[in-house]
C-alpha positions in Angstrom: -1.4 -12.8 -22.2 2.0 -13.4 -20.6 2.1 -12.3 -16.8 5.3 -11.6 -16.9 6.5 -7.9 -14.9 9.0 -6.1 -17.2 11.1 -4.6 -16.0 11.9 -1.3 -16.4 15.4 -0.8 -18.2 18.0 1.8 -17.2 16.1 4.5 -19.0 18.1 7.8 -18.3 14.4 9.1 -17.3 13.9 7.2 -14.8 16.2 10.1 -13.0 13.0 11.5 -11.6 13.6 8.8 -9.0 16.9 8.7 -8.1 16.6 9.0 -4.2 19.5 11.8 -2.5 22.3 9.3 -2.4 22.0 8.5 -6.3 21.8 12.5 -7.2 25.0 13.0 -5.0 26.6 10.0 -6.2 26.1 11.8 -10.0 27.0 15.3 -8.7 30.7 13.9 -7.9 30.7 12.2 -11.2 29.6 15.4 -12.7 32.2 17.7 -10.5 29.4 19.4 -9.3 28.8 21.2 -5.6 27.2 17.4 -2.9 24.7 20.3 -2.2 23.0 20.6 -5.8 22.0 16.6 -5.0 19.1 17.9 -2.7 18.8 21.0 -3.9 17.8 18.5 -7.2 15.5 16.3 -5.3 13.4 19.3 -3.4 12.5 20.4 -6.4 11.1 17.5 -8.4 9.8 15.6 -4.6 9.1 18.6 -2.3 8.1 21.2 -4.9 7.0 19.2 -7.3 8.8 20.5 -10.3 9.6 18.3 -13.5 10.7 21.4 -16.0 14.5 22.1 -15.4 13.5 25.6 -16.6 11.6 26.5 -13.1 14.5 25.1 -11.1 16.3 28.7 -10.4 18.8 27.9 -8.2 20.3 25.6 -10.8 23.4 27.1 -13.2 22.2 26.7 -16.4 24.7 24.5 -17.8 23.8 21.8 -15.1 19.8 22.2 -15.9 20.8 21.7 -20.1 22.2 18.2 -18.5 19.1 17.4 -16.3 17.4 17.6 -19.8 20.0 16.0 -21.9 19.7 13.1 -18.7 15.8 13.1 -19.2 14.7 15.1 -16.1 11.0 15.2 -17.7 7.7 14.3 -16.6 7.4 10.6 -17.5 3.5 11.1 -17.5 1.1 13.7 -19.9 -1.4 14.9 -18.7 -4.7 13.9 -20.6 -7.6 13.6 -19.2 -9.3 14.9 -15.3 -12.8 13.6 -14.3 -14.4 15.6 -11.5 -17.3 13.3 -9.3 -20.3 15.6 -8.0 -18.9 14.5 -4.7 -15.6 15.8 -5.4 -13.5 13.0 -5.6 -10.7 13.3 -9.0 -9.8 10.7 -11.6 -6.3 11.4 -13.4 -5.9 9.8 -17.3 -2.4 9.4 -17.9 -1.1 8.5 -20.6 2.5 6.8 -19.9 5.4 7.0 -22.6 4.4 4.3 -25.0 1.3 5.4 -25.4 -0.5 3.3 -22.4 -3.1 5.1 -20.0 -2.9 4.7 -16.1 -5.1 6.0 -13.9 -5.1 7.3 -10.3 -7.7 8.9 -8.0 -8.3 11.4 -5.3 -10.4 11.0 -2.4 -11.9 14.2 -0.5 -11.7 13.6 3.5 -15.9 12.6 3.3 -14.3 9.2 2.0 -11.1 9.3 3.8 -12.4 6.6 6.9 -13.1 3.9 4.4 -9.7 3.8 2.2 -7.8 4.8 5.5 -8.9 4.1 8.7 -7.1 5.8 11.0 -6.1 3.3 13.7 -5.1 5.4 17.6 -2.3 6.2 16.7 -2.9 7.7 13.3 -3.7 10.9 15.5 -0.5 11.6 17.2 0.7 14.0 14.3 4.1 14.8 16.3 5.3 17.9 14.6 2.5 18.8 12.9 1.7 22.3 11.9 -1.1 24.4 12.9 -1.8 25.1 9.2 -0.9 21.7 7.9 -3.5 20.3 10.9 -5.6 23.0 9.4 -5.6 21.4 5.9 -8.4 19.0 4.3 -6.5 15.8 4.0 -7.3 14.4 0.6 -6.8 10.1 0.3 -4.5 9.7 -3.4 -5.2 6.2 -4.8 -2.1 5.2 -7.3 -1.8 2.8 -10.1 1.5 0.4 -10.0 0.4 -0.9 -12.9 -0.8 -1.0 -16.9 -3.8 -3.8 -16.0 -3.2 -6.4 -13.8 -2.2 -10.3 -13.9 -4.1 -11.1 -10.9 -7.6 -11.8 -12.5 -9.6 -11.2 -10.0 -13.0 -11.4 -11.3 -14.9 -8.4 -9.8 -12.1 -5.7 -11.4 -11.9 -4.3 -14.6 -7.9 -4.5 -14.4 -7.8 -8.0 -13.1 -9.9 -8.4 -16.8 -8.3 -6.7 -18.5 -5.1 -8.5 -18.0 -1.5 -7.2 -17.4 0.1 -5.1 -20.1 3.5 -4.3 -18.1 4.8 -2.9 -15.0 5.0 0.9 -13.8 9.2 2.0 -13.0 9.1 4.2 -9.7 9.3 7.2 -11.7 5.6 6.7 -13.2 4.5 5.5 -10.1 5.8 8.6 -8.0 5.0 11.0 -10.6 1.3 10.3 -10.3 1.6 11.6 -7.2 3.4 14.5 -8.4 0.5 15.9 -10.6 -2.4 14.9 -8.6 -1.0 17.7 -6.2 -2.0 20.0 -8.9 -5.0 19.5 -8.4 -5.2 20.0 -4.9 -7.8 22.6 -4.1 -7.5 25.8 -1.9 -6.4 24.6 1.5 -6.2 20.6 1.0 -3.1 18.5 1.3 -2.6 15.0 0.1 -2.4 13.3 3.1 -2.7 9.6 3.1 -1.4 7.3 -0.2 -3.6 3.9 -1.3 -1.5 1.6 -3.4 -5.4 0.8 -4.3 -5.4 1.5 -8.0 -4.6 -0.2 -10.8 -2.0 -3.0 -11.0 -0.8 -5.9 -7.9 1.5 -3.1 -6.2 3.7 -6.7 -4.8 4.0 -8.2 -8.1 7.1 -6.0 -8.8 8.0 -5.3 -4.8 10.8 -3.1 -5.7 9.8 -0.6 -7.6 6.6 -0.4 -5.2 9.1 -0.2 -2.7 11.4 2.1 -3.8 8.6 4.4 -4.4 8.0 4.3 -0.5 10.8 5.4 -0.4 10.6 8.6 -2.1 7.2 9.6 -0.6 8.7 9.4 3.0 12.1 11.1 2.7 12.1 13.8 4.5 14.1 15.8 1.9 11.1 15.1 -0.2 7.2 15.4 0.4 7.9 13.7 3.7 5.2 11.5 4.4 4.4 9.8 7.5 4.9 6.1 6.8 1.3 4.9 9.0 0.2 7.3 6.2 0.5 5.0 3.2 -1.3 1.7 3.1 0.0 -1.2 0.4 -3.5 -3.0 -1.1 -2.2 -6.8 -1.9 -4.4 -9.4 -3.2 -2.0 -11.5 -0.8 1.8 -12.2 -2.5 3.2 -13.9 0.6 6.9 -13.3 -0.1 6.2 -9.6 -1.0 4.0 -9.0 2.3 7.1 -10.0 4.2 10.0 -8.4 2.7 7.1 -5.4 3.3 7.6 -5.8 6.6 11.4 -6.6 6.7 12.2 -3.5 4.8 9.4 -0.7 6.6 9.5 -2.3 10.1 5.5 -3.1 9.6 5.1 0.7 9.8 3.3 0.8 6.1 -0.3 0.2 6.3 -1.4 -3.8 5.1 -4.6 -4.2 3.3 -5.6 -7.3 2.3 -8.0 -7.9 -0.9 -9.3 -11.1 0.8 -13.3 -11.1 -0.6 -14.1 -14.7 0.7 -13.9 -17.0 3.8 -12.4 -20.1 2.4 -10.3 -21.7 -0.7 -12.9 -22.7 -2.3 -15.0 -19.7 -2.8 -11.7 -17.8 -3.1 -10.1 -19.6 -5.9 -14.1 -18.5 -7.6 -13.2 -15.2 -8.0 -9.3 -15.3 -6.7 -7.1 -17.4 -9.9 -4.1 -16.1 -7.4 -5.3 -18.1 -5.1 -4.5 -21.1 -6.0 -0.5 -20.4 -6.1 -1.3 -18.3 -2.6 -3.0 -20.4 -0.5 -6.1 -19.0 1.8 -4.6 -20.5 5.2 -0.5 -19.3 4.1 -1.7 -16.2 3.7 -3.7 -15.9 6.9 -0.4 -17.6 8.9 1.9 -14.4 6.4 -0.3 -12.2 8.1 0.6 -13.3 11.5 3.9 -12.9 11.1 3.6 -9.1 9.6 5.4 -6.9 12.6 2.6 -4.8 12.8 2.8 -2.3 15.5 0.6 -1.9 18.7 -2.6 -0.5 17.7 -2.4 -0.9 13.7 -4.6 -3.3 13.3 -4.6 -4.9 9.1 -7.5 -3.6 6.4 -9.3 -6.9 5.2 -11.3 -5.6 1.9 -13.9 -7.4 1.0 -16.5 -6.9 -2.0 -19.2 -8.6 -1.4 -20.8 -10.2 -4.5 -24.2 -11.2 -4.7 -25.0 -15.0 -4.3 -20.9 -15.8 -4.3 -19.3 -14.6 -0.5 -22.9 -12.4 0.6 -24.4 -14.7 3.4 -24.4 -14.5 6.8 -22.3 -17.8 6.8 -19.5 -16.6 4.7 -19.3 -13.7 7.6 -19.0 -15.8 10.2 -16.8 -18.7 8.4 -15.1 -15.1 7.8 -14.5 -14.6 11.5 -12.9 -17.6 11.9 -10.6 -18.0 9.2 -9.0 -14.6 11.1 -9.4 -15.4 14.5 -6.8 -13.7 16.6 -5.3 -11.4 14.3 -6.0 -7.5 14.4 -8.4 -6.5 12.0 -10.9 -4.5 10.8 -13.0 -5.4 7.6 -14.2 -2.9 4.9 -17.3 -4.3 3.0 -17.2 -3.3 -0.6 -20.6 -4.1 -2.4 -19.4 -4.4 -5.7 -18.9 -1.9 -8.6 -20.4 -2.6 -12.3 -17.5 -3.4 -14.1 -18.2 -4.1 -18.3 -16.4 -6.9 -17.9 -19.0 -8.8 -15.7 -22.4 -9.7 -15.1 -22.1 -9.9 -11.6 -23.4 -7.6 -9.3 -23.4 -6.4 -5.4 -26.3 -8.1 -3.0 -29.6 -6.0 -2.1 -28.9 -3.8 0.4 -30.4 -5.9 3.1 -27.6 -8.0 2.4 -25.0 -6.5 3.2 -26.7 -4.9 6.6 -27.0 -9.0 7.3 -23.5 -9.2 6.5 -22.2 -6.3 8.5 -24.8 -6.9 11.1 -23.2 -10.2 12.0 -19.6 -9.0 12.1 -19.7 -6.9 14.4 -21.8 -8.8 16.9 -19.4 -11.4 16.5 -17.3 -8.1 17.6 -15.0 -7.3 14.4 -14.4 -4.0 13.4 -16.5 -3.4 10.4 -17.3 -0.3 7.9 -19.1 -0.5 4.8 -17.4 1.7 1.7 -19.8 4.2 0.1 -19.8 4.3 -3.4 -17.6 7.2 -3.9 -16.7 8.8 -7.6 -18.7 6.2 -9.7 -19.6 9.2 -11.7 -16.8 9.1 -13.2 -15.8 5.2 -13.4 -13.4 5.6 -10.2 -14.9 3.7 -8.1 -13.1 0.6 -6.2 -12.4 -1.8 -8.7 -13.4 -0.1 -11.5 -10.4 1.6 -13.2 -9.6 1.2 -17.1 -12.5 1.2 -18.5 -12.8 4.3 -20.3 -9.5 5.5 -21.3 -10.1 6.1 -24.5 -6.6 5.6 -26.1 -5.2 8.6 -29.0 -7.1 7.4 -32.6 -8.6 4.7 -31.0 -12.4 6.8 -31.1 -14.5 5.5 -28.2 -12.1 2.2 -27.8 -11.8 1.7 -24.0 -8.3 0.9 -22.5 -9.5 -2.4 -21.3 -10.3 -3.1 -25.2 -6.9 -2.3 -25.9 -5.2 -4.2 -22.7 -7.3 -7.6 -24.1 -6.1 -7.5 -27.6 -2.4 -6.4 -26.8 -2.2 -2.8 -29.0 -1.3 0.1 -27.1 2.7 -0.5 -26.2 
């Protein structure tokens, strides 16, 4: 299967991902007042409205023109599964018939996915109402499948079908907001769903600009975390374009080159030593840390000696380590270590004065836990055939 990322074409449906300045240019072209651009952008990104018939302060001719130019949702909600712990997984169908998933995680799991540093507590300008709301972390996807091939991940084992356009990524956020419980608010975004966010950097960067624009959702950049297997050029660009304000999570999973290459094929082209140097150059603000994601796999990377080598490899970096006992996937016989091995690994890191937590398994009863996305999404008319099977066989597009 080819690993080339298909860049979205000049589809008019991409109007969902236009920034205010692009809307203003189009309003000028259409002979509309400039303020219409702000109104449209706010309808989409602040109000979450993608049906032009509900944009009540726009003229009927303008609404008709927006519809003609493809202003509608690029996704159809096919299924929403709710875990016993409150986690919600949305199965969303794309226009070409492929499916993606995003996951809403309530506050109880917040510390595991978005471990807040000191400055994250300084919510300047936050209203009392917003402080009273219960935060939800949204885990969004950037690709259908993934080209990185990590052996412990369902998406990676399924392979890459295509990358998502920014309009398809931002639409996950817009749809997820409709499934908030009373008193909840999406406060954190983690690019940790299906796919490698830095594999098609332009679309990820545009999505971040949409999410953080003050005329839209207005999320704080420090509430957004991009998780990457370690694409060095993408890390550099993210630091340059956003001044280091975007949180960085590295799917490291091994303390040395040989072990990492055995479970993450991309390590051969993005060597661990070069990745660590790229992390040293990332313009991280004071009091912020890089999250090191480390999936513990029995007999592969779970020994105390691995913990010691991990600390040595990352010495001098401002880090926090998130240990993730491997969640079972159908594509692999690998498994998590026993609980005592997990605790021994954590204890060794703590003794070496490394900030560390063990990610609690959440949403596994609806296949929404880390590494499980893309396993059980049946295609229309495909019966019980899994999304993973579709991707592996090349069907569904």
